[in-house]
VEXTI-472525 format. One line per 8 residues: number of its first residue (from 0); their letters; for each residue x, y, z of N, C-alpha, C. Coordinates in nm, 3 decimals, padded with zeros to 5 digits. Example, Ala and Ser with C-alpha at 12.3 -4.5 7.8 and 13.67 -1.06 7.14 Angstrom:
<nodes>
0) as) 01.319:-00.569:00.780:01.230:-00.450:00.780:01.320:-00.330:00.780; 01.285:-00.225:00.708:01.367:-00.106:00.714:01.290:00.003:00.787
</nodes>
This chain:
<nodes>
0) xxxxxxxx) -00.442:-02.804:-01.939:-00.422:-02.733:-01.777:-00.451:-02.595:-01.742; -00.525:-02.609:-01.644:-00.561:-02.497:-01.529:-00.485:-02.411:-01.486; -00.472:-02.315:-01.412:-00.394:-02.206:-01.326:-00.288:-02.287:-01.241; -00.386:-02.380:-01.138:-00.350:-02.444:-01.024:-00.232:-02.568:-01.068; -00.258:-02.599:-01.153:-00.157:-02.716:-01.211:-00.049:-02.672:-01.330; -00.042:-02.540:-01.358:00.070:-02.504:-01.448:00.142:-02.426:-01.318; 00.064:-02.335:-01.196:00.140:-02.329:-01.092:00.258:-02.429:-01.042; 00.180:-02.560:-01.005:00.285:-02.658:-00.938:00.335:-02.670:-01.001
8) xxxxxxxx) 00.355:-02.680:-01.129:00.427:-02.779:-01.236:00.562:-02.633:-01.253; 00.510:-02.567:-01.217:00.625:-02.418:-01.248:00.686:-02.460:-01.106; 00.657:-02.467:-00.946:00.740:-02.437:-00.875:00.821:-02.560:-00.877; 00.779:-02.670:-00.912:00.842:-02.794:-00.897:00.934:-02.756:-01.007; 00.942:-02.734:-01.112:01.046:-02.722:-01.207:01.146:-02.604:-01.108; 01.110:-02.501:-01.067:01.239:-02.448:-00.994:01.272:-02.477:-00.885; 01.212:-02.547:-00.810:01.269:-02.613:-00.681:01.212:-02.471:-00.571; 01.129:-02.399:-00.602:01.118:-02.269:-00.481:00.986:-02.217:-00.519
16) xxxxxxxx) 00.917:-02.152:-00.416:00.742:-02.126:-00.450:00.770:-01.992:-00.391; 00.886:-01.886:-00.456:00.884:-01.756:-00.479:00.865:-01.665:-00.564; 00.829:-01.541:-00.570:00.726:-01.478:-00.627:00.820:-01.329:-00.628; 00.837:-01.276:-00.723:00.907:-01.116:-00.712:00.807:-01.058:-00.793; 00.738:-00.958:-00.704:00.668:-00.799:-00.752:00.757:-00.754:-00.851; 00.705:-00.647:-00.930:00.772:-00.602:-01.041:00.660:-00.495:-00.994; 00.687:-00.400:-00.915:00.651:-00.236:-00.884:00.741:-00.186:-00.871; 00.755:-00.112:-01.007:00.834:-00.035:-01.022:00.796:00.119:-01.010
24) xxxxxxxx) 00.851:00.173:-00.846:00.808:00.326:-00.812:00.874:00.388:-00.876; 00.839:00.504:-00.965:00.919:00.572:-01.008:01.071:00.651:-00.936; 01.024:00.638:-00.850:01.114:00.733:-00.698:01.238:00.627:-00.688; 01.218:00.483:-00.688:01.284:00.409:-00.668:01.370:00.317:-00.775; 01.371:00.398:-00.878:01.443:00.324:-00.949:01.588:00.361:-00.937; 01.682:00.286:-00.993:01.856:00.317:-01.004:01.854:00.448:-01.079; 01.984:00.512:-01.009:01.995:00.631:-01.095:02.018:00.593:-01.229; 02.054:00.513:-01.291:02.077:00.486:-01.469:01.923:00.496:-01.517
32) xxxxxxxx) 01.821:00.479:-01.450:01.679:00.527:-01.488:01.594:00.673:-01.438; 01.683:00.730:-01.378:01.674:00.879:-01.354:01.564:00.911:-01.456; 01.623:00.907:-01.573:01.526:00.954:-01.717:01.366:00.928:-01.704; 01.354:00.854:-01.585:01.195:00.793:-01.600:01.156:00.891:-01.477; 01.217:00.977:-01.436:01.141:01.060:-01.337:01.117:01.171:-01.367; 01.161:01.256:-01.496:01.197:01.350:-01.571:01.066:01.356:-01.617; 00.981:01.444:-01.566:00.829:01.503:-01.596:00.865:01.572:-01.754; 00.964:01.636:-01.774:01.005:01.684:-01.885:01.054:01.588:-01.996
40) xxxxxxxx) 01.072:01.491:-02.013:01.093:01.437:-02.134:00.940:01.346:-02.195; 00.938:01.339:-02.305:00.825:01.272:-02.361:00.778:01.108:-02.303; 00.617:01.106:-02.245:00.605:01.008:-02.162:00.612:00.874:-02.245; 00.614:00.857:-02.343:00.642:00.739:-02.451:00.798:00.680:-02.403; 00.855:00.750:-02.392:00.999:00.749:-02.358:01.029:00.700:-02.242; 00.946:00.739:-02.140:00.993:00.690:-01.988:00.881:00.591:-02.000; 00.819:00.564:-02.025:00.744:00.422:-02.037:00.838:00.312:-02.127; 00.862:00.346:-02.205:00.988:00.238:-02.295:01.054:00.178:-02.178
48) xxxxxxxx) 01.142:00.314:-02.044:01.211:00.287:-02.002:01.188:00.205:-01.889; 01.051:00.208:-01.857:01.026:00.135:-01.699:00.990:00.032:-01.762; 00.988:00.004:-01.871:00.978:-00.134:-01.941:01.122:-00.208:-01.952; 01.197:-00.135:-01.986:01.295:-00.213:-01.998:01.398:-00.223:-01.843; 01.364:-00.129:-01.775:01.429:-00.191:-01.606:01.351:-00.291:-01.544; 01.221:-00.307:-01.616:01.107:-00.472:-01.547:01.182:-00.559:-01.651; 01.206:-00.531:-01.758:01.269:-00.694:-01.864:01.417:-00.649:-01.806; 01.531:-00.596:-01.782:01.623:-00.625:-01.688:01.628:-00.688:-01.591
56) xxxxxxxx) 01.512:-00.690:-01.471:01.499:-00.736:-01.352:01.482:-00.901:-01.436; 01.374:-00.914:-01.496:01.321:-01.053:-01.541:01.459:-01.145:-01.598; 01.540:-01.072:-01.664:01.668:-01.151:-01.721:01.722:-01.207:-01.607; 01.732:-01.117:-01.477:01.824:-01.112:-01.357:01.751:-01.281:-01.267; 01.618:-01.255:-01.266:01.574:-01.345:-01.220:01.511:-01.477:-01.299; 01.532:-01.491:-01.423:01.457:-01.599:-01.500:01.523:-01.722:-01.454; 01.478:-01.809:-01.467:01.434:-01.937:-01.426:01.494:-01.973:-01.254; 01.471:-01.854:-01.180:01.509:-01.870:-01.031:01.396:-01.866:-00.948
64) xxxxxxxx) 01.274:-01.823:-01.069:01.154:-01.826:-00.968:01.033:-01.902:-01.081; 00.931:-01.941:-01.018:00.829:-01.909:-01.060:00.730:-01.855:-01.115; 00.699:-01.728:-01.079:00.625:-01.618:-01.131:00.681:-01.487:-01.115; 00.610:-01.386:-01.191:00.629:-01.213:-01.110:00.483:-01.195:-01.105; 00.506:-01.058:-01.074:00.368:-01.025:-01.028:00.358:-00.856:-01.045; 00.362:-00.786:-01.168:00.312:-00.699:-01.224:00.269:-00.616:-01.131; 00.256:-00.478:-01.086:00.152:-00.433:-00.968:00.117:-00.324:-01.124; 00.026:-00.286:-01.179:-00.063:-00.208:-01.254:-00.043:-00.052:-01.224
72) xxxxxxxx) -00.076:-00.015:-01.100:-00.068:00.117:-01.103:00.061:00.178:-01.151; 00.209:00.118:-01.117:00.313:00.221:-01.144:00.352:00.208:-01.314; 00.278:00.107:-01.370:00.243:00.168:-01.546:00.175:00.251:-01.561; 00.031:00.185:-01.508:-00.069:00.335:-01.533:-00.052:00.452:-01.485; 00.033:00.534:-01.445:00.032:00.681:-01.429:00.116:00.703:-01.513; 00.135:00.641:-01.627:00.218:00.704:-01.740:00.132:00.686:-01.848; 00.029:00.667:-01.809:-00.104:00.691:-01.928:-00.108:00.564:-01.985; -00.196:00.552:-02.149:-00.153:00.463:-02.248:-00.020:00.409:-02.287
80) xxxxxxxx) 00.102:00.502:-02.282:00.200:00.470:-02.282:00.266:00.378:-02.162; 00.199:00.384:-02.048:00.183:00.305:-01.939:00.158:00.131:-01.962; 00.017:00.125:-02.049:-00.054:00.020:-02.022:00.012:-00.057:-02.161; 00.085:00.020:-02.237:00.165:-00.041:-02.325:00.332:-00.100:-02.283; 00.362:-00.039:-02.198:00.500:-00.082:-02.131:00.407:-00.188:-02.061; 00.325:-00.207:-01.974:00.244:-00.342:-01.903:00.256:-00.450:-01.992; 00.187:-00.438:-02.070:00.174:-00.557:-02.161:00.317:-00.570:-02.224; 00.426:-00.522:-02.263:00.544:-00.556:-02.307:00.561:-00.656:-02.236
88) xxxxxxxx) 00.621:-00.584:-02.068:00.651:-00.651:-01.933:00.585:-00.831:-01.961; 00.465:-00.829:-01.971:00.405:-00.903:-01.965:00.460:-01.045:-02.036; 00.453:-00.945:-02.172:00.519:-01.055:-02.295:00.630:-01.138:-02.250; 00.785:-00.988:-02.207:00.874:-01.046:-02.177:00.897:-01.241:-02.037; 00.782:-01.144:-01.996:00.786:-01.223:-01.877:00.795:-01.383:-01.914; 00.672:-01.409:-02.018:00.610:-01.462:-02.068:00.668:-01.576:-02.156; 00.802:-01.520:-02.233:00.915:-01.506:-02.274:00.992:-01.576:-02.226; 01.031:-01.557:-02.114:01.126:-01.631:-01.959:01.062:-01.701:-01.931
96) xxxxxxxx) 00.952:-01.798:-01.961:00.915:-01.865:-01.869:00.841:-01.886:-01.758; 00.812:-01.766:-01.735:00.734:-01.714:-01.577:00.624:-01.708:-01.632; 00.518:-01.765:-01.480:00.395:-01.733:-01.464:00.394:-01.564:-01.474; 00.234:-01.502:-01.484:00.254:-01.402:-01.464:00.112:-01.352:-01.373; 00.120:-01.309:-01.254:00.022:-01.295:-01.163:-00.030:-01.096:-01.152; -00.136:-01.075:-01.247:-00.121:-00.982:-01.226:-00.218:-00.863:-01.110; -00.117:-00.808:-01.057:-00.179:-00.738:-00.992:-00.244:-00.608:-00.961; -00.377:-00.604:-01.007:-00.441:-00.527:-01.065:-00.588:-00.483:-00.953
104) xxxxxxxx) -00.617:-00.561:-00.843:-00.704:-00.534:-00.747:-00.881:-00.518:-00.799; -00.877:-00.551:-00.921:-01.012:-00.453:-00.955:-01.097:-00.562:-00.902; -01.241:-00.482:-00.909:-01.360:-00.505:-00.809:-01.509:-00.429:-00.861; -01.544:-00.495:-00.957:-01.690:-00.366:-00.959:-01.778:-00.459:-01.012; -01.916:-00.395:-01.055:-02.043:-00.430:-01.084:-02.009:-00.522:-01.220; -02.097:-00.675:-01.210:-02.114:-00.756:-01.297:-02.062:-00.720:-01.445; -02.126:-00.655:-01.495:-02.040:-00.574:-01.660:-01.965:-00.478:-01.697; -01.900:-00.446:-01.541:-01.762:-00.383:-01.571:-01.689:-00.477:-01.550
112) xxxxxxxx) -01.716:-00.578:-01.389:-01.619:-00.704:-01.433:-01.589:-00.785:-01.512; -01.692:-00.779:-01.668:-01.673:-00.852:-01.759:-01.579:-00.830:-01.837; -01.551:-00.685:-01.799:-01.477:-00.610:-01.926:-01.360:-00.606:-01.893; -01.306:-00.603:-01.726:-01.176:-00.656:-01.677:-01.116:-00.784:-01.695; -01.228:-00.866:-01.709:-01.174:-01.011:-01.713:-01.156:-01.011:-01.868; -01.207:-00.966:-01.999:-01.131:-00.978:-02.113:-01.015:-00.868:-02.111; -01.006:-00.829:-02.040:-00.872:-00.680:-02.069:-00.782:-00.750:-02.022; -00.716:-00.814:-01.890:-00.656:-00.916:-01.842:-00.653:-01.073:-01.867
120) xxxxxxxx) -00.736:-01.141:-01.902:-00.751:-01.252:-01.896:-00.768:-01.300:-02.012; -00.869:-01.256:-02.074:-00.904:-01.324:-02.219:-00.851:-01.286:-02.348; -00.874:-01.133:-02.356:-00.851:-01.022:-02.476:-00.925:-01.041:-02.571; -00.925:-00.928:-02.689:-01.023:-00.920:-02.793:-00.977:-00.945:-02.965; -00.851:-01.018:-02.940:-00.775:-01.080:-03.032:-00.720:-01.168:-03.035; -00.676:-01.242:-03.179:-00.625:-01.357:-03.122:-00.444:-01.343:-03.101; -00.412:-01.176:-03.103:-00.269:-01.157:-03.115:-00.246:-01.137:-02.964; -00.350:-01.153:-02.858:-00.348:-01.046:-02.709:-00.245:-01.147:-02.642
128) xxxxxxxx) -00.232:-01.274:-02.674:-00.250:-01.389:-02.570:-00.115:-01.392:-02.491; -00.016:-01.333:-02.509:00.099:-01.361:-02.465:00.105:-01.203:-02.397; 00.020:-01.097:-02.397:00.024:-00.990:-02.326:-00.098:-01.017:-02.196; -00.123:-01.108:-02.227:-00.208:-01.115:-02.083:-00.162:-01.245:-01.977; -00.274:-01.179:-01.833:-00.201:-01.241:-01.761:-00.244:-01.395:-01.738; -00.155:-01.468:-01.638:-00.210:-01.605:-01.599:-00.304:-01.602:-01.471; -00.302:-01.505:-01.411:-00.404:-01.477:-01.241:-00.418:-01.342:-01.268; -00.483:-01.311:-01.206:-00.536:-01.187:-01.163:-00.563:-01.182:-00.967
136) xxxxxxxx) -00.506:-01.050:-00.943:-00.597:-01.031:-00.792:-00.699:-00.923:-00.810; -00.777:-00.987:-00.727:-00.964:-00.886:-00.739:-01.006:-00.855:-00.617; -01.054:-00.740:-00.544:-01.138:-00.720:-00.444:-01.278:-00.756:-00.451; -01.301:-00.894:-00.359:-01.424:-00.915:-00.366:-01.513:-00.832:-00.299; -01.480:-00.704:-00.212:-01.587:-00.622:-00.179:-01.743:-00.633:-00.228; -01.729:-00.621:-00.374:-01.864:-00.591:-00.395:-01.984:-00.723:-00.419; -01.895:-00.819:-00.382:-01.952:-00.943:-00.355:-01.982:-01.056:-00.455; -02.025:-01.166:-00.485:-02.040:-01.270:-00.581:-02.037:-01.239:-00.721
144) xxxxxxxx) -02.143:-01.125:-00.776:-02.176:-01.082:-00.905:-02.075:-01.010:-00.979; -01.970:-00.967:-00.900:-01.846:-00.892:-00.910:-01.761:-01.002:-00.981; -01.787:-01.122:-00.868:-01.670:-01.217:-00.914:-01.684:-01.324:-01.034; -01.800:-01.341:-01.047:-01.866:-01.442:-01.114:-01.829:-01.433:-01.252; -01.800:-01.309:-01.295:-01.750:-01.276:-01.516:-01.583:-01.369:-01.512; -01.522:-01.362:-01.395:-01.339:-01.378:-01.362:-01.397:-01.556:-01.333; -01.451:-01.582:-01.281:-01.497:-01.720:-01.258:-01.519:-01.800:-01.449; -01.554:-01.705:-01.498:-01.639:-01.789:-01.594:-01.561:-01.774:-01.713
152) xxxxxxxx) -01.434:-01.641:-01.689:-01.334:-01.656:-01.774:-01.220:-01.776:-01.739; -01.209:-01.773:-01.655:-01.101:-01.887:-01.612:-01.178:-02.014:-01.645; -01.278:-02.039:-01.587:-01.305:-02.159:-01.685:-01.305:-02.189:-01.828; -01.286:-02.088:-01.922:-01.275:-02.086:-02.045:-01.151:-02.065:-02.080; -01.033:-02.023:-02.004:-00.933:-01.987:-02.032:-00.824:-02.081:-01.959; -00.868:-02.147:-01.862:-00.765:-02.206:-01.791:-00.666:-02.123:-01.673; -00.729:-01.986:-01.665:-00.670:-01.904:-01.588:-00.689:-01.895:-01.415; -00.637:-01.796:-01.311:-00.676:-01.835:-01.211:-00.690:-01.689:-01.125
160) xxxxxxxx) -00.732:-01.671:-01.038:-00.740:-01.611:-00.963:-00.675:-01.562:-00.790; -00.692:-01.492:-00.767:-00.651:-01.403:-00.590:-00.715:-01.327:-00.508; -00.812:-01.359:-00.433:-00.893:-01.316:-00.388:-00.854:-01.217:-00.224; -00.840:-01.098:-00.259:-00.817:-01.016:-00.105:-00.887:-01.079:00.004; -00.835:-01.169:00.137:-00.876:-01.181:00.208:-00.856:-01.137:00.350; -00.714:-01.121:00.343:-00.608:-01.092:00.486:-00.512:-00.992:00.418; -00.513:-00.921:00.413:-00.403:-00.812:00.316:-00.273:-00.816:00.432; -00.178:-00.750:00.336:-00.056:-00.729:00.467:-00.046:-00.573:00.501
168) xxxxxxxx) -00.111:-00.471:00.456:-00.120:-00.350:00.495:-00.181:-00.310:00.640; -00.101:-00.205:00.676:-00.139:-00.151:00.834:-00.268:-00.129:00.871; -00.317:-00.102:00.823:-00.470:-00.101:00.787:-00.594:-00.192:00.793; -00.548:-00.296:00.757:-00.610:-00.384:00.699:-00.677:-00.419:00.795; -00.666:-00.453:00.963:-00.775:-00.489:01.033:-00.839:-00.413:01.063; -00.875:-00.300:01.003:-00.983:-00.201:01.007:-01.132:-00.264:00.971; -01.135:-00.320:00.875:-01.268:-00.370:00.802:-01.259:-00.544:00.844; -01.132:-00.613:00.782:-01.080:-00.777:00.776:-01.084:-00.836:00.886
176) xxxxxxxx) -01.117:-00.780:00.964:-01.114:-00.804:01.147:-01.206:-00.788:01.220; -01.323:-00.743:01.138:-01.465:-00.626:01.217:-01.580:-00.767:01.193; -01.652:-00.791:01.287:-01.720:-00.864:01.302:-01.758:-01.006:01.387; -01.847:-01.078:01.392:-01.796:-01.217:01.441:-01.910:-01.300:01.338; -01.869:-01.391:01.273:-01.730:-01.444:01.243:-01.696:-01.277:01.159; -01.525:-01.269:01.182:-01.509:-01.183:01.127:-01.514:-01.172:00.944; -01.522:-00.994:00.890:-01.483:-01.027:00.769:-01.418:-01.130:00.656; -01.253:-01.140:00.748:-01.184:-01.211:00.692:-01.251:-01.375:00.620
184) xxxxxxxx) -01.304:-01.396:00.733:-01.306:-01.558:00.750:-01.465:-01.543:00.636; -01.514:-01.462:00.622:-01.638:-01.496:00.511:-01.612:-01.452:00.396; -01.477:-01.414:00.379:-01.452:-01.391:00.248:-01.352:-01.538:00.206; -01.274:-01.560:00.299:-01.207:-01.729:00.266:-01.339:-01.792:00.242; -01.434:-01.829:00.343:-01.512:-01.935:00.316:-01.611:-01.905:00.179; -01.638:-01.814:00.114:-01.663:-01.764:-00.021:-01.552:-01.815:-00.125; -01.421:-01.831:-00.088:-01.315:-01.827:-00.183:-01.304:-01.990:-00.219; -01.363:-02.043:-00.116:-01.353:-02.195:-00.107:-01.453:-02.202:-00.175
192) xxxxxxxx) -01.580:-02.165:-00.179:-01.730:-02.216:-00.270:-01.690:-02.180:-00.432; -01.646:-02.057:-00.432:-01.607:-02.010:-00.566:-01.473:-02.141:-00.566; -01.388:-02.184:-00.536:-01.272:-02.273:-00.597:-01.324:-02.418:-00.645; -01.451:-02.430:-00.558:-01.456:-02.577:-00.622:-01.523:-02.611:-00.731; -01.541:-02.543:-00.831:-01.551:-02.523:-00.985:-01.421:-02.519:-01.048; -01.331:-02.513:-01.015:-01.194:-02.479:-01.086:-01.085:-02.575:-01.022; -01.093:-02.675:-00.973:-00.987:-02.766:-00.899:-00.915:-02.809:-01.010; -00.797:-02.838:-00.999:-00.720:-02.904:-01.110:-00.664:-03.039:-01.093
200) xxxxxxxx) -00.630:-03.127:-01.133:-00.537:-03.248:-01.116:-00.478:-03.276:-01.030; -00.378:-03.136:-00.963:-00.274:-03.167:-00.870:-00.348:-03.134:-00.740; -00.530:-03.127:-00.746:-00.605:-03.108:-00.624:-00.585:-02.982:-00.545; -00.561:-02.875:-00.614:-00.522:-02.744:-00.595:-00.641:-02.648:-00.691; -00.704:-02.543:-00.649:-00.789:-02.463:-00.709:-00.699:-02.380:-00.765; -00.798:-02.294:-00.866:-00.726:-02.195:-00.959:-00.781:-02.073:-00.890; -00.854:-02.111:-00.745:-00.919:-01.969:-00.726:-00.869:-01.974:-00.596; -00.716:-01.849:-00.565:-00.696:-01.862:-00.445:-00.662:-01.722:-00.354
208) xxxxxxxx) -00.627:-01.740:-00.268:-00.661:-01.579:-00.155:-00.516:-01.533:-00.121; -00.544:-01.384:-00.122:-00.386:-01.341:-00.088:-00.449:-01.328:00.054; -00.309:-01.370:00.176:-00.294:-01.362:00.279:-00.196:-01.296:00.349; -00.150:-01.237:00.380:-00.071:-01.141:00.407:00.046:-01.229:00.508; 00.190:-01.226:00.453:00.287:-01.302:00.538:00.300:-01.236:00.691; 00.281:-01.097:00.702:00.274:-01.016:00.791:00.173:-01.045:00.919; 00.123:-01.166:00.878:-00.004:-01.190:01.007:00.034:-01.374:00.986; 00.165:-01.386:01.000:00.216:-01.532:01.023:00.117:-01.636:01.127
216) xxxxxxxx) 00.074:-01.564:01.244:00.023:-01.662:01.362:-00.118:-01.640:01.279; -00.194:-01.607:01.216:-00.347:-01.659:01.142:-00.345:-01.736:01.000; -00.230:-01.769:00.965:-00.185:-01.828:00.825:-00.254:-01.973:00.857; -00.176:-02.053:00.992:-00.238:-02.200:00.986:-00.436:-02.208:01.005; -00.461:-02.063:01.072:-00.605:-02.146:01.066:-00.636:-02.068:00.935; -00.624:-01.971:00.849:-00.641:-01.992:00.712:-00.609:-02.093:00.600; -00.510:-02.160:00.633:-00.458:-02.270:00.581:-00.575:-02.386:00.619; -00.632:-02.378:00.714:-00.707:-02.473:00.741:-00.893:-02.462:00.724
224) xxxxxxxx) -00.878:-02.301:00.700:-01.011:-02.272:00.661:-01.018:-02.271:00.482; -00.952:-02.335:00.422:-00.939:-02.297:00.296:-00.828:-02.414:00.242; -00.838:-02.551:00.240:-00.792:-02.639:00.235:-00.676:-02.680:00.073; -00.772:-02.619:00.045:-00.709:-02.666:-00.137:-00.719:-02.512:-00.190; -00.677:-02.404:-00.150:-00.674:-02.309:-00.212:-00.514:-02.199:-00.217; -00.490:-02.181:-00.318:-00.336:-02.132:-00.306:-00.328:-02.004:-00.261; -00.238:-02.005:-00.177:-00.203:-01.869:-00.121:-00.159:-01.776:-00.181; -00.160:-01.625:-00.190:-00.037:-01.573:-00.211:-00.023:-01.456:-00.136
232) xxxxxxxx) 00.122:-01.468:-00.064:00.194:-01.404:00.059:00.264:-01.291:00.072; 00.207:-01.196:00.054:00.258:-01.086:00.038:00.337:-01.006:00.183; 00.397:-00.937:00.198:00.485:-00.897:00.310:00.595:-00.924:00.368; 00.685:-01.039:00.259:00.753:-01.104:00.307:00.897:-00.950:00.303; 00.991:-00.942:00.346:01.095:-00.904:00.315:01.075:-00.730:00.374; 01.064:-00.648:00.270:01.068:-00.480:00.339:00.936:-00.480:00.406; 00.834:-00.555:00.436:00.715:-00.531:00.564:00.721:-00.588:00.668; 00.846:-00.673:00.644:00.877:-00.738:00.808:00.882:-00.850:00.803
240) xxxxxxxx) 00.822:-00.938:00.748:00.799:-01.118:00.751:00.892:-01.214:00.696; 00.913:-01.317:00.764:01.019:-01.338:00.754:00.993:-01.507:00.696; 01.130:-01.612:00.698:01.039:-01.728:00.651:01.024:-01.792:00.739; 00.944:-01.783:00.846:00.943:-01.843:00.946:00.764:-01.862:00.982; 00.741:-01.664:00.918:00.597:-01.668:00.893:00.512:-01.734:00.818; 00.555:-01.763:00.733:00.457:-01.806:00.603:00.481:-01.935:00.579; 00.513:-02.025:00.688:00.543:-02.181:00.680:00.388:-02.232:00.717; 00.308:-02.189:00.794:00.221:-02.218:00.806:00.077:-02.234:00.667
248) xxxxxxxx) 00.148:-02.147:00.566:00.068:-02.180:00.424:00.068:-02.291:00.337; 00.199:-02.356:00.389:00.265:-02.485:00.275:00.199:-02.617:00.309; 00.223:-02.690:00.197:00.222:-02.850:00.257:00.332:-02.887:00.124; 00.299:-02.995:00.077:00.418:-03.081:-00.020:00.378:-03.147:-00.041; 00.461:-03.138:-00.208:00.374:-03.246:-00.302:00.404:-03.414:-00.286; 00.395:-03.482:-00.380:00.417:-03.633:-00.357:00.581:-03.576:-00.386; 00.621:-03.545:-00.453:00.773:-03.541:-00.521:00.839:-03.448:-00.363; 00.747:-03.378:-00.266:00.847:-03.308:-00.168:00.849:-03.165:-00.218
256) xxxxxxxx) 00.783:-03.145:-00.326:00.800:-02.962:-00.349:00.715:-02.907:-00.281; 00.718:-02.778:-00.264:00.648:-02.732:-00.153:00.516:-02.704:-00.256; 00.420:-02.672:-00.174:00.255:-02.648:-00.261:00.195:-02.591:-00.142; 00.077:-02.503:-00.211:00.007:-02.416:-00.162:-00.001:-02.303:-00.125; 00.122:-02.215:-00.156:00.155:-02.100:-00.180:00.267:-02.010:-00.241; 00.274:-01.912:-00.268:00.380:-01.850:-00.322:00.409:-01.696:-00.234; 00.534:-01.738:-00.247:00.558:-01.572:-00.093:00.604:-01.470:-00.169; 00.562:-01.347:-00.179:00.620:-01.256:-00.260:00.701:-01.132:-00.213
264) xxxxxxxx) 00.783:-01.093:-00.255:00.866:-00.975:-00.223:00.902:-00.907:-00.347; 00.893:-00.759:-00.324:00.889:-00.654:-00.445:00.979:-00.611:-00.422; 00.994:-00.504:-00.310:01.109:-00.374:-00.316:01.152:-00.429:-00.278; 01.228:-00.550:-00.171:01.339:-00.625:-00.125:01.407:-00.666:-00.219; 01.360:-00.734:-00.315:01.444:-00.786:-00.407:01.481:-00.653:-00.590; 01.353:-00.571:-00.602:01.409:-00.531:-00.702:01.422:-00.386:-00.700; 01.453:-00.364:-00.510:01.556:-00.231:-00.501:01.626:-00.244:-00.392; 01.691:-00.410:-00.424:01.760:-00.410:-00.277:01.873:-00.348:-00.317
272) xxxxxxxx) 01.922:-00.251:-00.429:02.064:-00.223:-00.406:02.032:-00.068:-00.326; 01.921:-00.049:-00.282:01.911:00.060:-00.172:01.927:00.036:-00.031; 01.960:-00.061:-00.043:01.971:-00.164:00.121:02.119:-00.138:00.183; 02.150:-00.069:00.299:02.291:-00.053:00.316:02.365:-00.202:00.288; 02.287:-00.362:00.309:02.413:-00.466:00.318:02.412:-00.482:00.196; 02.392:-00.395:00.076:02.395:-00.421:-00.092:02.504:-00.270:-00.137; 02.541:-00.219:-00.052:02.592:-00.114:-00.073:02.747:-00.114:-00.143; 02.730:00.003:-00.254:02.856:-00.015:-00.319:02.824:-00.171:-00.458
280) xxxxxxxx) 02.708:-00.237:-00.452:02.707:-00.335:-00.583:02.610:-00.231:-00.656; 02.625:-00.323:-00.801:02.537:-00.241:-00.916:02.364:-00.347:-00.899; 02.300:-00.262:-00.906:02.166:-00.298:-00.861:02.123:-00.424:-00.896; 02.167:-00.500:-01.034:02.176:-00.588:-01.054:02.187:-00.744:-00.966; 02.337:-00.690:-00.936:02.417:-00.767:-00.847:02.349:-00.788:-00.703; 02.262:-00.703:-00.674:02.214:-00.701:-00.512:02.034:-00.717:-00.541; 01.983:-00.729:-00.715:01.884:-00.792:-00.699:01.885:-00.968:-00.718; 02.007:-00.958:-00.746:02.045:-01.175:-00.787:02.080:-01.210:-00.642
288) xxxxxxxx) 02.167:-01.157:-00.533:02.195:-01.166:-00.423:02.048:-01.171:-00.319; 01.985:-01.079:-00.374:01.876:-01.061:-00.243:01.790:-01.170:-00.280; 01.755:-01.181:-00.427:01.660:-01.303:-00.441:01.687:-01.415:-00.405; 01.854:-01.489:-00.387:01.924:-01.591:-00.387:01.916:-01.588:-00.235; 01.905:-01.508:-00.141:01.888:-01.513:00.011:01.777:-01.576:00.009; 01.651:-01.475:-00.004:01.539:-01.493:-00.015:01.528:-01.657:-00.043; 01.542:-01.742:-00.166:01.536:-01.858:-00.198:01.589:-01.951:-00.084; 01.683:-01.891:-00.026:01.755:-02.044:00.022:01.708:-01.992:00.188
296) xxxxxxxx) 01.668:-01.917:00.257:01.609:-01.882:00.371:01.470:-01.971:00.357; 01.350:-01.907:00.289:01.247:-01.976:00.280:01.258:-02.145:00.260; 01.345:-02.205:00.178:01.417:-02.343:00.167:01.379:-02.384:00.274; 01.525:-02.335:00.311:01.580:-02.413:00.513:01.473:-02.479:00.574; 01.370:-02.318:00.581:01.273:-02.325:00.715:01.143:-02.413:00.631; 01.135:-02.429:00.486:01.032:-02.525:00.465:01.096:-02.674:00.495; 01.249:-02.672:00.487:01.283:-02.786:00.469:01.279:-02.875:00.580; 01.289:-02.772:00.705:01.265:-02.847:00.839:01.152:-02.895:00.895
304) xx) 01.058:-02.882:00.796:00.922:-02.900:00.803:00.910:-03.056:00.768; 00.964:-03.111:00.657:00.967:-03.234:00.625:00.976:-03.332:00.696
</nodes>
């Protein structure tokens, strides 16, 4: 079963299309994990504690959402020990029945891209399986030859990709909206082209697009341009997007389940304890409550579309 089909199966099993981003900013961790910020402690211990925090988040969200998206940079700051922590978190997420989208945003020349594809999607040992991602994010700026090794890896392994098309950050318009047709539209058209070879039984491709929920007014146009492309929608919650902003990305399966997109929230879930509306709660309770609110709000908005 290819990635697109496994994703849709997971969405239908959970009943929602919400995604929790695991972005363990060292400076935002709860007080009980203050030791991770202590540069005088052994790096190995700090990395293990970082993984423990993510493991506890996974325990809270297990069964509630179809997937998680760990951001590699916040593990890489702890060097080789951080890389080991990343692999342990990926294994823990898989053990909890979650799909794992590795937020790695790689993009390089063909030979280097092939190495990245092996590192995150294929591995070099029969023991690597549980620590490999189900999909990864990519920066397509270098063009087709930088993406091709990942497409080949996906064809061999049934994994998936999400190409940056229209990102949620404030400076995204500097290049993505430049030109006529604008760059983001050119990339979107290439995503469709690349994705034709990896369409699953669900009718969706395993080659997806990152389109910011902060650009809600543009989502329907991108959906029309990429009709069978699964979207990854960052920007919900902490970056300001709400449930109404994501609606243009979605369709519905024959069973009535949402399909075509995953809505990501990272800081708004994992660090909800810092929000004044959750003042006084243990961080796990704040995470649980914040996720329940997200699922309910998006579910209600989508129900109004049916």
